[in-house]
Each structure stands twice: as C-alpha cells, then as structure tokens.
N, C-alpha and C positions, 0 to 999 in steps of 0.2 A: 824819226823814229828810236827805237826804243833801243837805249844805250846796251854795246856790249860787254860782255861778259867770259870771264875766260874760262870755266867753267858751267858745266850743263847742271848742275846743285849751286839751290839757294834755300839759305838760313833763315826761318824766324823764329821768336827765342817766347814762352807763354808762360802760361804761369796753370796749376792744376789747383782743384779743392783742396788740397794739403798747404797751397802757401810755395809750394814743388816748383823752383823754373826746370821748363823741360823747352827742349830743343830738338823741333820739326828740320827735318828734312827733305825738300820737293824737288823732283826734279821737272827745269826746264824743255818747252822742244822747240827745239834751233831752227826758223828761217831764213831770209836772203837780208833779214836787217840785221841781222847779226853776224860779224865781221871773223865769227872761224865759221862759216857756213860755209864755204869755200874749200878750207884750209881738209873740214869731213868730206867734201866732198872729195878732194882729191883722195882720202887715206881710203877712202873707200873706191878708187878708180874711175872717178871720174876726175875728165882736164877739161876746163876752162878754157877757152881760146889756146886751143892744141895744134900750134901751124905748123907741128913738124908733123904731124898723125893727118893729114890731111886724105880724104873718102877721095878714090880710088875714081869715082863721078866727076870727078872736079869741075874739070876744065865741060863735060856734058852744061850742068848748073849755068855755071859760070855763061858760058853759050844765050843755053838760052832764055837766062833774064835778062839776056842785051836786050835781048827781042823789042825792039820799037811796037806799043799800042795803035791802035786805031781812034781810039776812044781821047788818046790825052796828047793828038798831034793839034799844031794851031787852029787848024780850024775846028778842034771840039773845045779843045782846051786853052781859050785865050790867056792874055797879061790879068784882063779883067781878076777870069777865074783863075786862074795863081795868082792876085793880093786879096779876094777872099781866102785864100788858104790861109795866106798867111795874117790876114787879120785874126782868124778862126784858134790863131794858132798862138798868136797873142796875146788874144785876149781871155785863155782856159786859164784861170786861173788856179782849178783842181788838175786831178788826176781825169775824175769823174766827166769834167768836162771839157777837157782834150782828147779823151776817146772822145766825146757826144758830136764833136761841135768837128775841129781837126781828123782825127782821125781817120773820118770815112773817105772827104777826100785824098788820100793815097788807098785806101783798101778797096775804092772802087764796090763796085755793083759785081755780085756772081752768086750765080744757083747752085749755093755753096753751105751742105749744110754746117753751119757757126753759131757758134754761141759764148761767151763770155763771164765772167762770177762767179763761176760755179765750183765750188770747195771738189776736189778730185778724194772725195772722200770714199770709194770704192774701192782702190788701188790698194796691191801688198805694199806695204814700205819699201823707197827705192834700199834705203843704208841697214837699220839700225833699228828702225822705229823712233828717233827723236826727230825725227823730223816734223815739221807743219806741216798737212796739204799743201797742195802744190792747189792756187787761185787767178790761172791764168785771164789776163782780161779780155783776149780773144783769143778761141780755138777755130780752126777746121777740124774737119769730122766726117765718118759717113753714117749716112741714118743707119738704122741698128736692124731695120726687118731688110738691109745688103747684106748680112751677114747672115749665115748658116746659124740656127740655132743650136745643134748641137755647139756649134766653135763659141758661139757669142755667152754657152754655157760654162763651156769646158774655160775657156778665155778670159773671166769676165773680171776676175781682178787682175788684169794688166791689158786689157781694151775699153773695158770699159770706166767711164775715170768719176760718171758719178752717179747716186743713187736715185738720180731720176731717170726713168728707164727713155726717155722719148731725146734725151742729149742726143748730140752727138755724140759717137765712139769714135773708137781707134784714131783718134785727133796725132795730125805729124805735121800740123802747121797754127805755129800761136806767136803771140805779140804779145807784150810787154810796152806800155804806156805812164811814163813820170810828165806830171805839170811841173809848170818854170823854177818851185822848189824842190820839188823832187831829187830824189841820189840816182845818180845815173848807172853807180856802180850797181846797187837794187835791183836795179831795172837790168840787171848784165848775168846778174844769183839767179835771178827768176827763172827768166829766160831759159841761165843752164839748166835746170831744174826742170822747167817744163820740159826743155828736149829732150832729155835724155830718160822722164815716165813714155811722151810718143816714141820716142827708139828703143826701148824697151818692147814695146807695144807688137809693134812693127818686129821684132826680132825674133817674139812669142808666139807670131801669129806662120813667119816664114818659117817655122819647127814646127810649125804645128801638120802646117804642107808638111815640109818633107815628110813627116813621120806616117800623113799619110798615100804617101808615095810609098812608102811601102822599104826605106832608103834609110837604116842605121844611122848617118850622123854624118854626113857628107861634107866635104873640105868646104865645098861650095856654102854654105850655109852663114859663115863669117867669106863671104863677098867687100868687106871693104869701104862697101860701098855706104851712103848717107840718104835715106829718103824720109828726112824729115831735115825742114824748115821752121829756126824763129825766128824773132825783131822783136825790137828795142825805140820805141822814140820820142826824145826828148824835147815839152817841148819849148823849155826853155830856149834850150841852144840847137833845136831846130831839126835836129840828129839823126837821122836814120839808121841804123846798125843791123846787118842781116848775118844770122849766121846757120850752119848745117852739122849737126850731130849724129855719129854713124858708131855705130859700136862694131869692136875689133876684139881676136880671140887671147884672152888674158893671160899673160906670159904665167900667171901662175895656179892658173884654174882654168882647165880648158873646158868647162863648161857654162862659168860667170861670163860673161865678157864685159872687157872696158868697155868707156864711150869714152869720147871725142866732142870737143867742141869747136867750130873755126867758125872765123870770120867770113864773108862770103865778101860785103861789100860798107860802105862808112859813107852816107849821101847827104849832105847837108841842105836841104829841102827845102828852107826858103833864104838861102841862095840867090837864084832864079829861077824860070822858071823854067829853061832849059834843065836847070837843076832838078828842080821838082821832074819834068817828064822824064828824065833819066830816072831816079829814084822811086817815082810810083808802079812805073814799066815796070822796074826789077821787081816790084813786091805783088805787081797783078799776075803776074809773070812765073812770081814762085809759088801763089796762090794755084794756078791751074796746076803748074807740075806737081807737085805735092797732091794735088788729086792723084789724076792720071796714074801716080808712084801707089795712093792704097786700093783705085778702083781695078787697078790688073791685081795685083796681090790680091785682091777681096776673089776676084774672078776664079783666078788659079786655086782658091784655098778653096774653096766652094767646089766646085768643079770635082776635086780628089776629095771632100769627104763624104761623097755621096756614097760611095763605094768604100768607104771605111768602117771593117769592123769595129764595131761598141768598145770592145778588151782589147783594142789596141788603142786604146785614147792614156797617155800620158798623163798627160795637166787635172790638176784636183778645180771640183765645177770649187766657185767660189761663193761661201755659204755669206754674202751681205743679200741683205732682200731689198729690193730697188723701189721704188717709192714712183703710184702712175700720177706723174705733174707734169704738165708742159712750161716747154722751154721759154723765157723768151728772146726770141732767138734778136740780133743783129738788123735790120731790116736796111737789106742792102739788095736792090735788086738791078742788073747793071743789064747793060742792051748789047753789052760785052759777053759774050762767055766761049770757052771753049766748045768744040767737040760734045769733048766728053761733059761735060758737065749739059748743058742741054740736054743731052738722053739721059740723063739720071733718072734710075726706076728705080721706086719702095722696093719690088720685090730682084728677089736674086735671079739672077740668070745662071740654071748650069749649065748649060751647052757652050760656054763661053771660053775657050780655051786659052791656058794664061800664056800671056802675049811676051816675057819671057824668058829667056833661053837659060834652067839653073845652069851650064855647061857641062864642062863634063866630067864624070869619076877619077878619083886619081887611084890610081892603081897602090898598094900597102901591103905589108911584109906578112905575116901567121901572127908572128908575135906584136907585132905595131894594132893588129886588129881583136887577139886576145885581150889588149888591152884597153883599149878602149873597148870594151864590151864590159868587161870590170865596172869600166864604171861607169857606165846606161845605166846600171839594173840598179844602182841608186845611186841620182841624183838629188847632191843639195848646193839651193837656190840661193843667194848668200841674199839674195833681197827679203824672204821670209823665211831663211834654216828651215825651210819645211823638204820635207824628203819625197822625190817624184818618183816612182819607178819606170821602169821604160822598155820590165819587161816581165808574163804575169806570171807566175809561181802553178807548176801544172798541173 
C-alpha cells in the first residue's frame, strides 16, 4: 500500500545545465490507498457510512435482501458446497485469485450485464479533479442499447463510465474485494467512491427525466431514496459488508447534492453454511433489486425523451471518445434469475410506462418560484465546475 502523505504536493530536486539547483513541484492524485482520501470526500459533502442519514427506502431494501433464494436452499447448496467456498477463500493468496475463485460463489449466476477492472476514465471528476479514476473489481449496469441514444450522448460523462463503448452503463451495483493481506479500510473507501459515482449517474438520469417531463425542479427529485448498492468482501476475514449510497439536498447548495453511504449488512461468510446462505442471498437479492431500479428508471426516461424537443436539453454532451472494444465480462450464468433479468432486451421499449410514481408536486409561493428560477437559469455543477444552462435565450 502506498505511504500516506499529508499534502497533495511532492517535490523533487534537480540540477540544470548551468549547475543551478532547481526544485520541481508536482501534484499527485489521491486514491483510496491514501489516508487523506476519506477526509477529501467529506470535504466535498460525501459522507462514508453515515448512519444518521439512512435512505427513506431503507426498510424496503432490508426486507428485499432478506428473502430466501431457492438456489441456496439445503437441497441446492450443500455443506460440501460451503466447504468448497471456505477452501477457495482460504487458498486465494491475492485479490485477483479471491475475485476469480471465491467471489463467484457468493455472487451466483445472473443474466445481468457485468464486468470489472475497467477504469472509469470517461466520467466527470467527482470532486476537484485530484482523485484517480475509480476501477471497481465488479459492477453491474445496463446494456448501452437499452438507453436511448440521445440520453447516452447528453449524459455520457455521468452514466457511461468506461471509454469502451460495449461496457455496461449506468452502474448502480458494485463490489470490491481484498485478499487475505488486503486492507479492509481501503476496500471501504473504494466502495464509497464507486457508490457515489453510481448514485450521481442515477441522479443525473432522474434529473434528465424531470426536464423531459416539462417540470422545472420538483422537490421529488430529491426523494432521499437509495438506488445504488455497494459491497466489499475480505478473503482474510471472510466478511461481506454491504452499503447503500444515496443523494440528499445539500444545505449549502440546492443544485449539487450531498451523498451518504450507509451500511446495510455485515456477514461472516466463512462462519457456517447458514451464515453463507444468508449473506449470499442478501448479495444476490441486492443485485436483482438494483437491476429493477435501473430498468424502471431507464424505461421511464426513455418514454419521456421521445417527445422532448432538442432545445430543452440542459446537459452538455460528453467530449470524450469511446473505443469500440469488447469487454471481458464475468461469466456468471445463473439458473435462478429474476423476471426482469430473463426479460431483458437490448432494444429500447418506448411503450413501457414508468412504474414509479414521482409523487405529488408541492405548492410554492411566488417568491420561492422566482428564487428557484434564478438559480436554475445558470447552474454550476460542483464536480465539473461547468455551467449548465437550464433555459435557452430567446
């Protein structure tokens, strides 16, 4: 693990052709391996493991992930299968070995677009540009063709994480793994970083759908619900930890949200076969739940964007190029998949109605409306520092 530094600047001494000593100052990019990484996130209104700010749909998520899985029943997942997992976890000497041998037993098989170890090099910086690109060990997302081309174009730098255009987009389920000698605190910081990038993408897509519906800036955009789940697995301790990540309205900025990471579960996967079944069920149910949230949101925004005039768009399209390369996906083929997974189609279904109610709009006074109108006339996105014009000049 790289040593921690108290500053983002490093200095090197060199001698020029005249024999004069010079000092060069360079700025390093911070990563989850640096201990100041977490404080950097907090300074930018990103709060790791904030139990005081649980999402409003907390109980719904807890109930969903607690459901039993037929594929993990005693008749399908035996004591011998559990011992195989224990052995795989114990013999995985490195993070790569653990993700290749032990992790797939937890994640199971599912018809969900997924991959890992791809740098998120296509996204706008999360804070001030000093963080390294995220590179999750594993993530689920949607197939690119599932999202309307116009949406992918205008939100590319928020929902398309990789420059490889066939990689999953709008990721909202992530996993980070560590081998027996890995640092669990690093895995947690990586999961926090992943989760906020995912939650930001979901928030941007929800905002795009709001604009497409013709509503200026409803309170329901900040519904305080979580749509993103992250997890970590440490091969040395056999511990699986799961978290939600969700945005809330920032007290300092009505446009840029604050983000909160909250622990869902912590399970000792190598303790007993019963604990493994409980943990693996939670993980697999969370994958299904995240996919359902993703699919519902995409279907709703796709439907709205069909009738959206081009001049009403408020988000700039990404200037990043995308390489046409295939992705090495995790080969997880499951006999047990959700109805949504089995019905997934790469084509865009524009006739699908949005399944989730946005809620009733709250009334506003004339002064509040004028204030919000002024704030929305020119937005400043904290993560990129760019202006987003919400209305066109006449």
